[in-house]
C-alpha positions as CSV (number, residue, x, y, z in Angstrom):
1,M,12.1,20.6,67.5
2,G,13.6,17.2,66.3
3,V,14.8,17.8,62.8
4,E,17.0,14.4,62.0
5,L,18.5,13.6,58.7
6,T,19.3,9.8,58.5
7,W,20.6,7.1,55.8
8,T,20.7,3.9,55.8
9,F,21.9,1.4,53.3
10,E,19.9,-1.9,52.8
11,D,21.8,-5.1,51.9
12,D,24.1,-4.5,48.6
13,A,22.6,-1.6,47.6
14,K,24.6,1.3,46.0
15,D,22.2,4.1,47.3
16,P,21.1,4.8,50.6
17,N,17.4,5.3,52.0
18,V,17.3,8.7,53.2
19,S,14.7,9.8,55.8
20,L,14.0,13.5,56.4
21,N,12.0,13.7,60.1
22,L,10.8,17.2,60.6
23,G,9.9,16.4,63.9
24,D,7.0,18.6,65.3
25,L,6.3,20.6,62.4
26,E,3.8,22.7,64.5
27,T,6.8,24.0,66.6
28,L,9.0,24.4,64.0
29,T,6.9,26.7,62.1
30,Q,5.1,28.7,64.9
31,Q,7.4,31.6,64.7
32,A,7.4,31.7,60.5
33,I,4.4,32.0,58.1
34,P,5.0,28.3,56.5
35,R,4.9,28.5,52.6
36,G,5.2,25.8,49.8
37,P,5.4,22.4,50.7
38,A,6.0,22.9,54.5
39,S,2.4,24.7,54.7
40,K,1.0,21.8,52.5
41,W,2.5,19.3,54.8
42,L,1.3,21.1,58.0
43,D,-2.6,21.0,56.6
44,A,-2.2,17.3,55.8
45,F,-0.9,16.4,59.4
46,R,-3.3,18.5,61.0
47,A,-6.3,16.8,58.8
48,M,-4.8,13.5,59.6
49,T,-4.5,14.4,63.3
50,S,-8.3,15.3,63.2
51,E,-9.5,12.2,61.5
52,G,-7.9,10.1,63.9
53,L,-5.2,8.9,61.4
54,A,-1.4,7.9,63.1
55,G,0.3,8.4,59.6
56,V,0.6,7.2,56.0
57,T,2.9,5.1,53.9
58,V,4.1,6.4,50.4
59,Q,5.6,4.8,47.7
60,L,8.1,7.3,46.2
61,D,9.0,5.7,42.9
62,S,8.7,2.4,40.7
63,S,11.5,0.4,42.8
64,G,9.1,0.1,45.5
65,K,10.7,2.1,48.2
66,T,7.9,3.7,50.7
67,S,8.3,6.3,53.5
68,R,6.0,6.8,56.2
69,F,4.7,10.3,57.4
70,E,3.5,10.6,60.8
71,P,2.3,13.7,62.7
72,V,4.5,14.4,65.6
73,S,3.5,15.6,69.0
74,Y,5.8,16.5,71.8
């Protein structure tokens, strides 16, 4: 399924950049009924894929840090 949690420190930052990669969300939720945030992300990724979008970059807070979300297919 490819679930991965990573953290990195940029320059002299005290707090890490944390990344949670859920991998193939479609496979991850195949034997479960996705609810809450997992269900919403699954819907969003399906819509992105159907529209030909490869991903989206989101600014998480006012610090300017961003995270990239991409639907993953294996």
